[in-house]
C-alpha positions in Angstrom: 0.0 0.0 0.0 2.8 2.4 0.8 4.4 1.8 -2.7 1.1 2.6 -4.3 0.8 5.8 -2.2 4.3 6.8 -3.3 3.4 6.1 -6.9 0.3 8.3 -6.6 2.4 11.0 -5.0 4.9 10.9 -7.8 2.3 11.0 -10.5 0.5 13.9 -8.8 3.7 15.9 -8.4 4.7 15.2 -12.0 1.5 16.6 -13.3 1.1 19.3 -10.6 1.4 22.9 -11.9 3.9 23.8 -9.3 6.5 21.9 -11.3 5.7 23.3 -14.8 3.2 26.0 -15.5 3.4 27.7 -12.1 7.0 28.9 -12.5 6.3 30.1 -16.0 3.0 31.9 -15.1 4.7 33.5 -12.1 7.6 34.7 -14.1 5.3 36.2 -16.7 3.2 38.0 -14.1 6.2 39.2 -12.2 7.8 40.6 -15.4 4.5 42.3 -16.2 4.1 43.9 -12.8 6.1 47.1 -13.3 6.0 50.0 -10.9 2.7 51.2 -9.4 0.8 52.2 -12.5 -2.3 54.3 -12.7 -4.4 52.7 -15.4 -4.7 49.6 -17.7 -1.9 49.4 -20.2 0.4 51.9 -18.5 3.6 50.7 -17.0 3.7 53.7 -14.7 1.9 57.1 -14.3 2.7 59.5 -17.1 5.4 62.1 -16.7 5.5 65.8 -17.4 8.9 65.8 -19.0 8.9 69.3 -20.6 6.8 72.3 -20.2 6.9 75.8 -21.7 4.7 78.9 -22.0 2.6 77.4 -24.8 3.3 73.7 -24.9 3.9 70.7 -22.7 5.3 67.2 -23.4 3.7 64.2 -21.7 5.5 60.8 -21.8 4.7 57.4 -20.6 5.5 53.7 -21.0 3.1 51.0 -21.9 3.3 47.2 -21.5 2.7 46.6 -25.2 3.7 48.5 -28.3 1.1 50.7 -29.7 0.1 54.3 -30.6 -0.9 56.8 -27.9 -2.9 60.0 -27.6 -3.5 62.6 -24.8 -6.8 64.5 -24.3 -6.5 67.9 -22.5 -8.5 71.0 -21.7 -8.2 74.0 -19.3 -8.7 72.8 -15.7 -12.2 73.3 -14.5 -13.5 73.9 -18.0 -16.6 72.1 -19.4 -15.4 72.5 -23.0 -14.6 69.5 -25.2 -11.1 68.3 -24.8 -8.4 68.6 -27.5 -6.8 65.4 -28.7 -3.1 65.3 -29.3 -1.6 62.1 -30.8 2.0 61.0 -31.2 3.8 60.4 -34.5 6.3 57.7 -33.4 4.3 54.8 -34.7 3.8 51.6 -32.6 6.2 52.0 -29.6 6.2 51.3 -25.9 7.8 54.7 -25.0 5.3 57.4 -25.9 5.7 61.2 -26.2 2.8 63.6 -27.0 3.2 67.4 -27.2 0.3 69.5 -26.1 0.3 72.7 -28.2 -1.7 76.0 -28.2 -1.6 76.4 -24.5 -1.8 79.7 -22.6 1.1 80.8 -20.3 0.6 80.4 -16.5 -2.5 78.3 -17.0 -3.5 75.0 -15.5 -4.7 72.2 -17.7 -6.3 68.8 -17.1 -5.0 65.9 -19.2 -5.4 62.2 -19.4 -4.1 59.3 -21.6 -6.7 58.2 -24.1 -8.3 55.0 -23.0 -7.5 55.4 -19.3 -9.5 56.8 -16.4 -7.0 58.8 -14.3 -6.9 62.6 -14.8 -3.8 64.7 -14.1 -3.0 68.4 -14.2 -0.1 70.5 -15.4 0.7 74.2 -15.5 2.4 76.1 -18.3 5.4 78.3 -17.7 4.7 81.7 -16.2 5.5 84.9 -18.1 8.6 86.7 -17.0 6.6 89.1 -14.9 4.3 86.5 -13.3 5.2 85.4 -9.7 5.6 81.7 -9.0 6.9 79.2 -6.4 8.8 75.9 -6.4 9.7 73.4 -3.8 13.2 72.4 -2.7 13.8 69.0 -1.0 16.8 68.6 1.3 17.3 64.9 0.5 14.1 63.6 2.1 11.0 62.9 0.1 7.9 63.6 2.2 5.0 61.1 1.9 2.7 64.0 1.2 4.9 65.5 -1.6 2.0 65.7 -4.1 -0.2 67.4 -1.6 2.5 69.9 -0.8 2.9 70.7 -4.5 -0.8 71.4 -4.7 -1.2 73.4 -1.5 2.0 75.4 -1.9 1.2 76.1 -5.6 4.7 74.8 -6.6 5.4 74.7 -10.3 8.3 72.3 -10.1 10.3 70.3 -7.5 14.1 70.5 -7.0 15.7 67.9 -4.8 19.3 68.4 -3.6 20.2 64.8 -2.8 23.8 64.1 -3.9 22.6 61.0 -5.9 19.4 60.2 -7.8 16.6 59.5 -5.4 15.4 55.8 -5.3 12.2 55.4 -7.2 9.1 55.9 -4.9 5.4 55.9 -5.7 5.0 59.5 -4.4 7.7 60.7 -6.9 6.0 58.8 -9.7 2.7 60.5 -8.9 4.2 63.9 -8.5 5.9 63.8 -11.9 2.5 63.6 -13.5 1.8 67.1 -12.3 5.1 68.9 -12.2 8.7 68.3 -13.4 11.1 67.0 -10.9 14.8 68.1 -11.1 17.9 67.0 -9.3 21.5 68.3 -9.2 22.4 66.5 -12.4 19.3 67.4 -14.5 15.7 66.4 -14.8 14.8 63.4 -12.5 12.8 61.3 -15.0 12.7 57.5 -15.3 11.4 58.0 -18.8 14.4 60.1 -19.9 16.9 57.9 -18.1 15.5 55.0 -20.1 16.3 56.8 -23.3 19.7 58.1 -22.3 21.9 55.5 -20.8 24.8 58.0 -20.6 22.8 60.5 -18.6 25.0 60.1 -15.5 27.9 61.6 -17.4 26.2 64.9 -17.1 26.9 65.0 -13.4 30.1 67.0 -13.9 28.7 69.5 -16.3 27.2 72.9 -15.6 23.6 73.4 -16.8 20.8 75.8 -16.5 17.1 75.7 -15.6 15.0 78.6 -16.9 11.5 79.1 -15.5 9.6 82.4 -16.0 11.9 85.2 -15.0 14.2 82.9 -13.1 17.4 81.2 -14.2 19.0 78.6 -12.0 22.6 77.7 -12.8 23.8 74.3 -11.5 27.6 74.6 -11.1 30.0 71.8 -10.8 33.0 73.8 -12.2 33.3 77.4 -11.3 35.7 78.1 -14.1 33.1 77.4 -16.7 30.1 79.2 -15.2 30.4 82.8 -16.5 28.7 82.3 -19.9 25.7 80.7 -18.2 25.2 83.7 -16.0 24.4 85.8 -19.0 20.5 85.7 -19.0 19.0 88.8 -20.6 15.5 87.4 -20.2 15.7 86.7 -16.5 15.1 89.1 -13.6 16.4 86.7 -11.0 19.5 84.6 -11.2 20.4 81.9 -8.7 23.2 79.3 -8.4 23.1 75.8 -7.1 26.7 75.1 -6.1 27.0 71.3 -6.4 30.5 71.2 -4.9 30.2 74.0 -2.4 29.3 71.8 0.4 31.6 69.0 -0.6 34.7 71.2 -0.3 36.8 69.1 2.0 39.5 71.7 2.7 40.0 72.3 6.4 38.0 75.3 7.3 36.1 75.2 4.0 32.5 75.9 3.6 31.5 72.4 4.7 33.8 72.2 7.7 31.7 72.1 10.9 34.6 73.6 12.8 33.9 76.9 11.2 30.2 76.6 11.3 29.9 76.3 7.5 28.8 79.0 5.2 25.9 79.8 7.5 28.1 81.1 10.3 28.8 84.8 10.5 32.4 85.8 10.3 34.2 82.6 9.5 31.5 81.4 7.1 31.6 84.7 5.2 35.4 84.6 5.0 35.3 81.0 3.6 32.8 81.9 1.0 34.9 84.8 -0.1 37.8 82.4 -0.5 35.7 80.0 -2.6 36.5 80.2 -6.4 32.8 80.4 -7.2 32.4 83.6 -5.2 35.1 85.5 -7.1 33.3 84.6 -10.4 29.9 85.8 -9.0 31.4 89.1 -7.7 33.0 89.8 -11.1 29.7 89.1 -12.9 27.7 91.3 -10.6 30.1 94.2 -11.1 30.0 93.7 -14.9 26.2 93.2 -15.1 24.7 95.2 -12.2 21.2 95.1 -13.7 21.1 91.3 -13.8 23.2 90.1 -10.8 23.4 86.7 -9.2 21.1 87.0 -6.2 21.6 83.8 -4.2 23.5 80.5 -4.0 21.9 77.3 -2.7 24.7 75.1 -1.3 23.7 71.5 -0.4 25.9 69.8 2.1 26.0 68.9 5.8 25.0 72.1 7.7 22.2 74.6 7.6 22.6 78.4 7.6 22.7 81.5 5.5 25.0 84.4 5.0 25.0 87.6 2.9 28.4 88.0 1.3 29.1 90.9 -1.0 25.5 91.2 -2.0 25.0 87.5 -2.6 22.8 85.4 -0.3 24.4 82.0 0.5 22.0 79.4 1.8 23.5 76.2 3.1 21.1 73.3 3.2 21.8 70.1 5.1 21.4 67.1 2.8 23.1 64.5 5.1 21.5 61.1 5.4 18.3 61.3 7.6 19.8 59.1 10.3 22.6 61.6 10.9 20.4 64.7 11.3 17.0 65.9 12.3 14.3 65.6 9.6 14.5 68.5 7.3 11.2 69.7 5.8 10.7 71.1 2.3 11.4 74.7 1.4 9.2 76.8 -0.8 11.0 79.5 -2.8 8.8 82.4 -4.0 10.0 84.3 -7.0 8.6 87.6 -8.4 9.9 90.5 -10.4 11.4 92.4 -7.5 12.2 89.8 -4.9 12.7 86.2 -4.0 12.4 84.5 -0.6 12.8 81.0 0.9 10.0 79.8 3.2 11.1 76.8 5.4 7.8 75.0 5.7 7.1 73.7 9.2 9.8 75.9 10.7 8.1 79.3 10.6 11.3 80.8 9.1 11.9 82.8 6.0 15.1 83.9 4.3 15.2 86.8 1.8 17.0 85.5 -1.3 17.2 88.6 -3.4 18.1 92.2 -2.7 19.4 94.9 -5.1 23.2 94.2 -5.5 24.7 97.7 -5.4 24.4 99.9 -2.3 23.7 103.0 -4.3 20.7 101.3 -5.9 19.2 99.9 -2.7 15.8 101.1 -1.7 15.9 101.8 2.0 18.2 99.0 3.0 17.4 99.5 6.7 13.7 99.0 5.9 14.5 95.6 4.4 16.6 94.6 7.3 13.8 95.4 9.7 11.4 93.3 7.8 13.9 90.4 7.6 14.2 90.5 11.4 10.5 90.3 11.8 10.1 94.0 12.9 7.2 94.5 10.5 5.6 97.6 12.1 9.0 99.4 12.2 9.7 98.3 8.6 6.4 99.8 7.4 7.1 103.1 9.2 10.6 103.2 7.7 9.3 102.6 4.2 6.7 105.4 4.7 9.5 107.8 5.9 11.6 106.8 2.9 8.6 107.7 0.6 8.2 111.1 2.3 11.9 112.0 2.2 12.8 110.8 -1.3 10.1 112.2 -3.6 11.0 111.3 -7.2 13.3 108.4 -6.3 13.2 105.8 -9.1 12.3 103.0 -6.6 9.5 104.7 -4.7 7.1 102.2 -6.4 9.1 99.4 -4.8 8.6 100.9 -1.4 4.8 101.1 -1.9 4.8 97.5 -2.9 6.9 96.5 0.1 4.5 98.2 2.4 1.5 96.5 0.8 3.2 93.1 1.0 4.0 93.5 4.7 0.5 94.7 5.6 -0.9 91.9 3.5 1.1 88.8 4.3 2.7 89.7 7.7 0.5 92.0 9.6 -2.8 90.9 8.0 -4.1 94.5 8.0 -5.8 93.9 4.7 -7.8 97.2 4.4 -4.5 99.1 4.6 -2.8 96.6 2.2 -5.6 97.2 -0.3 -5.1 101.0 0.0 -1.3 100.5 -0.5 -1.8 98.4 -3.6 -4.2 100.9 -5.0 -1.8 103.8 -4.3 0.9 102.0 -6.3 -1.4 101.4 -9.3 -2.7 105.0 -9.3 0.6 106.8 -8.7 2.9 104.6 -10.8 0.7 103.0 -13.5 3.8 102.1 -15.6 5.6 100.2 -12.8 6.5 96.6 -13.5 4.9 95.9 -10.1 1.4 97.0 -11.1 0.3 93.6 -12.6 1.2 91.9 -9.3 -0.5 94.6 -7.3 -3.7 94.4 -9.4 -3.8 90.7 -9.1 -3.6 90.8 -5.3 -5.9 93.8 -5.1 -8.6 92.0 -7.1 -8.5 89.0 -4.6 -8.7 91.3 -1.6 -11.7 93.2 -3.0 -13.5 90.0 -4.0 -13.3 88.5 -0.5 -12.9 91.7 1.5 -16.5 92.1 2.7 -17.2 92.7 6.4 -14.4 95.2 6.5 -11.8 92.5 5.6 -12.3 90.8 9.0 -13.0 87.2 7.9 -10.4 87.3 5.2 -7.7 88.7 7.6 -8.5 85.9 10.2 -8.5 83.2 7.6 -5.3 84.4 5.9 -3.5 84.5 9.3 -4.6 80.9 10.0 -3.7 79.6 6.6 -0.4 81.4 6.1 1.1 82.0 9.5 -0.3 79.4 11.9 -1.3 76.3 10.0 2.0 75.6 8.0 4.0 75.7 11.2 1.9 73.2 13.1 2.3 69.5 12.3 0.8 67.8 15.4 -2.7 66.4 14.5 -4.3 67.9 17.6 -3.0 71.4 16.7 -4.0 71.0 13.1 -7.6 70.1 14.2 -7.7 73.1 16.6 -6.7 75.5 13.7 -9.2 73.9 11.4 -11.9 74.4 14.0 -10.8 78.0 14.3 -11.1 78.5 10.5 -14.6 76.9 10.6 -15.5 79.4 13.3 -14.6 82.2 11.0 -17.0 80.8 8.4 -19.7 80.4 11.0 -19.3 83.9 12.3 -19.6 85.4 8.8 -22.0 83.0 6.9 -22.9 85.5 4.3 -19.3 86.4 3.4 -18.1 85.6 -0.1 -15.2 83.9 1.6 -17.3 81.5 3.7 -17.6 78.7 1.1 -13.9 79.0 0.3 -13.0 78.6 3.9 -15.2 75.5 4.3 -13.8 74.0 1.1 -10.2 74.5 2.4 -11.1 73.0 5.8 -12.7 69.9 4.1 -9.6 69.4 1.9 -7.4 69.5 5.0 -9.5 66.9 6.8 -9.0 64.4 3.9 -5.6 63.6 5.4 -7.0 63.3 8.9 -10.4 61.6 8.9 -12.6 60.5 5.9 -15.9 60.9 7.6 -15.2 64.3 9.0 -14.0 65.5 5.6 -17.2 64.3 4.0 -19.2 65.9 6.7 -17.5 69.2 5.9 -18.1 68.9 2.2 -21.8 68.1 2.8 -22.0 71.2 5.1 -20.6 73.3 2.4 -23.1 72.0 -0.1 -26.0 72.6 2.4 -24.9 76.1 3.4 -23.7 77.5 0.1 -25.4 75.4 -2.6 -24.9 78.0 -5.4 -21.1 78.5 -4.9 -18.5 77.2 -7.3 -16.9 75.4 -4.3 -20.2 73.4 -3.7 -20.0 72.1 -7.3 -16.5 70.8 -6.7 -17.6 69.4 -3.3 -20.0 66.9 -4.9 -17.1 65.3 -6.7 -14.7 65.6 -3.8 -17.0 63.5 -1.6 -16.8 60.7 -4.1 -13.0 61.1 -4.4 -12.6 61.1 -0.6 -14.5 57.8 -0.2 -12.6 56.4 -3.2 -9.2 57.3 -1.7 -10.2 55.6 1.6 -11.2 52.4 -0.4 -14.8 52.8 0.6 -16.1 52.1 -2.8 -19.8 51.5 -2.1 -20.0 54.9 -0.5 -18.0 56.4 -3.4 -20.5 55.0 -5.9 -23.4 56.6 -4.0 -21.6 59.9 -3.8 -20.8 59.8 -7.5 -24.4 59.0 -8.4 -25.5 62.0 -6.3 -22.9 64.2 -8.1 -24.2 62.9 -11.5 -27.7 64.2 -10.7 -26.4 67.6 -9.7 -23.8 67.9 -12.4 -25.2 66.2 -15.5 -22.7 68.1 -17.7 -19.9 66.0 -16.1 -21.5 62.7 -16.9 -18.6 61.3 -18.8 -16.0 62.0 -16.1 -18.3 60.8 -13.3 -19.1 57.5 -15.2 -15.3 56.9 -15.5 -14.9 57.4 -11.7 -17.8 55.0 -11.0 -16.3 52.4 -13.3 -13.0 52.6 -11.3 -14.9 52.1 -8.0 -16.8 49.1 -9.4 -13.6 47.6 -10.7 -12.0 47.8 -7.3 -15.1 46.3 -5.6 -14.9 43.4 -8.1 -11.2 42.9 -7.3 -12.1 42.5 -3.6 -14.9 40.1 -4.2 -12.6 37.9 -6.2 -10.0 38.2 -3.4 -12.5 37.0 -0.8 -13.5 34.1 -3.1 -9.8 33.2 -3.6 -9.2 33.3 0.2 -12.3 31.0 0.7 -11.0 28.6 -1.9 -7.6 28.3 -0.3 -9.3 27.9 3.1 -11.6 25.1 1.8 -8.7 23.2 0.1 -6.6 23.4 3.3 -9.4 22.5 5.6 -10.4 19.5 3.4 -6.9 18.2 3.2 -6.5 18.5 7.0 -9.9 17.4 8.2 -11.2 14.7 5.8 -10.3 11.1 6.9 -7.6 10.1 7.2 -7.0 13.5 8.9 -3.8 15.4 8.2 -1.4 15.7 5.2 1.7 13.6 4.4 4.5 15.2 6.3 7.1 14.1 3.8 5.6 16.4 1.3 6.3 19.5 3.4 10.1 19.6 2.9 9.7 19.3 -0.8 7.1 22.1 -0.8 9.4 24.4 1.2 12.3 23.6 -1.2 10.0 24.4 -4.1 8.9 27.7 -2.4 12.5 28.8 -2.0 13.6 27.8 -5.5 10.6 29.4 -7.2 11.0 32.5 -5.1 14.7 32.8 -6.0 14.1 32.2 -9.7 11.4 34.9 -9.8 13.5 37.2 -7.8 16.4 36.7 -10.3 14.0 37.4 -13.2 12.7 40.5 -11.4 16.1 41.9 -10.7 16.7 42.4 -14.4 13.8 45.0 -14.3 14.1 46.0 -10.7 14.1 49.7 -11.5 10.5 49.2 -12.8 9.2 48.3 -9.4 8.0 50.7 -6.7 10.7 49.4 -4.4 13.1 46.5 -3.9 11.0 45.4 -0.9 7.9 45.2 -3.0 9.7 43.2 -5.7 11.0 40.7 -3.1 7.6 40.2 -1.5 6.0 39.8 -5.0 8.5 37.1 -5.9 8.2 35.1 -2.8 4.4 35.6 -2.6 4.2 34.0 -6.1 6.6 31.3 -4.9 4.3 30.5 -1.9 1.3 30.4 -4.2 3.1 28.0 -6.6 4.7 25.6 -4.1 3.1 25.6 -0.7 -0.3 24.5 -1.9 1.0 21.2 -3.2 0.7 19.2 0.0 -2.8 20.3 0.5 -4.1 20.0 -3.1 -2.5 16.6 -3.7 -3.7 15.4 -0.3 -7.3 16.5 -0.8 -7.3 14.9 -4.3 -6.2 11.6 -2.9 -8.9 11.7 -0.2 -11.7 12.7 -2.6 -10.8 9.9 -5.2 -10.3 7.0 -2.8 -8.4 3.9 -4.1 -10.3 0.6 -4.2 -9.6 -2.4 -1.9 -7.0 -3.7 -4.3 -5.3 -0.4 -5.0 -6.0 2.5 -7.3 -7.3 1.5 -10.8 -5.8 3.4 -13.7 -9.0 5.5 -14.0 -8.8 6.5 -10.4 -5.1 7.3 -10.7 -5.8 9.6 -13.6 -8.8 11.2 -11.8 -6.5 11.9 -8.8 -3.9 13.5 -10.9 -6.4 15.7 -12.8 -8.2 16.7 -9.6 -4.9 17.4 -7.8 -3.8 19.5 -10.8 -7.1 21.4 -10.8 -7.0 22.1 -7.1 -3.4 23.2 -7.4 -4.3 25.6 -10.2 -7.1 27.0 -8.0 -4.6 27.5 -5.1 -2.0 29.0 -7.4 -4.4 31.5 -9.0 -6.0 32.5 -5.7 -2.6 32.9 -4.1 -1.2 35.1 -6.9 -4.4 37.2 -6.9 -4.2 37.7 -3.1 -0.5 38.6 -3.4 -1.1 41.3 -5.9 -4.2 42.6 -4.1 -2.4 42.9 -0.8 0.9 44.3 -2.2 -0.4 46.6 -4.9 -3.8 46.0 -6.4 -2.9 48.1 -9.5 -0.7 45.3 -10.6 -3.9 43.4 -11.5 -4.1 45.4 -14.7 -1.6 43.0 -16.1 -4.4 40.5 -16.5 -7.0 43.1 -17.5 -8.6 43.3 -14.0 
């Protein structure tokens, strides 16, 4: 009888899928599971690889060769989208150029045949203010949210090496370009240019609106790149400034780095780059270099001969305190760095020559936080210097301090209006008109609700990171809306509060959106709130509630039927994935329970070592296959878990499926007849395939459900 059992076992193993089709199927699925993708057919979310004032280039990879197209329209517009198709033929690496765009305008776009929508913004004009984010080596998990809330138009990370690929980076690149010290940080471009790393020792420039950033590796070859007639602000990123290992050099902690006063200033003056910048500023005083960003191992800033040096610590996180992002604001007359979460600002740009400075003491007072004294000093400068060529700058500085620092918005509006009326030809008038229009639109009730909300949003909220403090400030903002329910600002406040709650509590965020709709049904924010309720539930994986919310939005916004139907289809797809996952888990449980509980109870213990060996071999083979495309996965950890999850599905089910087959097809008293032997093999193979399929599905669902698009699910 034992020999017959061994014969049955050998036959079942020989025909069992763990020895043949399992490895092949697992390898095919593993090779198809590239990084976290957004939609069927895409190997990863699309990237914004180039953007200008009137065009943008969208790129993406697909699993199979084909032709691609992008649909786009102005964000928030109900007009029909424009279709842009590529001309490269059937390829896997796709590029499509969006043309006919307007400067400083946000557009919504999506890949034809997919559901996910993204947004991009065209380059600002030279006189249009803008902001960008600087990362000091760390990539915050809420990077995309920061880009949106801080209105950043691109991201610059100062890590000394390319950042490891992360899902948040992949998502962010769909909305804004990401740059590093060596150039654009783009997996798509790296895939086309195998020699891209050779650029690391070259100087290069990044032009955006009226800003030119010069990335310097060799100070001797930088002068020609500083000549930028179209730029009003020139900055330098000194890629070796913090890597200077000379004793007492800028990176030497014994001298405090470039941020220390005295020693730091002397060391920067001794740096070869500084001499080049000083010569340039003397030769081209109307377009000087205003600031230098110096990534390294210390933090600090110093003003040296009219150039602001800002040292930024990019040491590994384990060797320093966590460093938050920095928002750099650039406009025609000034630039500043706002250290998010630290309640600290650094003025990056001041006029380079003393005889051209507008009330230097006024600026120093503002830099030190003495805002009242600064306003009084600017007003004295205006009274005492009638006809000075930069009086308009003083008016604008007064308005900015009253607006963004003291929150005396009625006085700020008057200062903006004085500037536009007294100096209509000033280059600052477009900025003043833009801000004045906003203040007048929401300045009812004598500017009181707007002043309170702006102070919460700009001064208090960014500096608070503890959840309890965030909730207190959100409640305070809601209190402003409750106190002024008829204000034009009330729906905007409620919409902002609801958006902030999305990161804290799904139900509370939805409650805020519903309150907005109930209290301000005719506001533009209420229209957006209908869709945001569905998006909030969807992001929390509460798909039934998301479907109900989208259905309600469809009734209120029938003109958005197509977009809403796409969102509903995505929710139904994810619900279907989970139902199949539960069915797979039930199938595995039934096979395991049957193998263990049916008489004779238990499984053959001698099969377990073979199954464990098979698990290890299959996992290692799949891991080896995956390593050839490891850069395509969200992380190495995810690739390892995927390989050994498939290995477990392929091998560990064998003792249970083979054992259950033997118990269900029992041999006769004289041993198994040929028909029963064949039935046992076929049933064991079928049960093994069920275990394999269910195990692979659960592995993908638990690790990253978007990988299921490989099989069209």
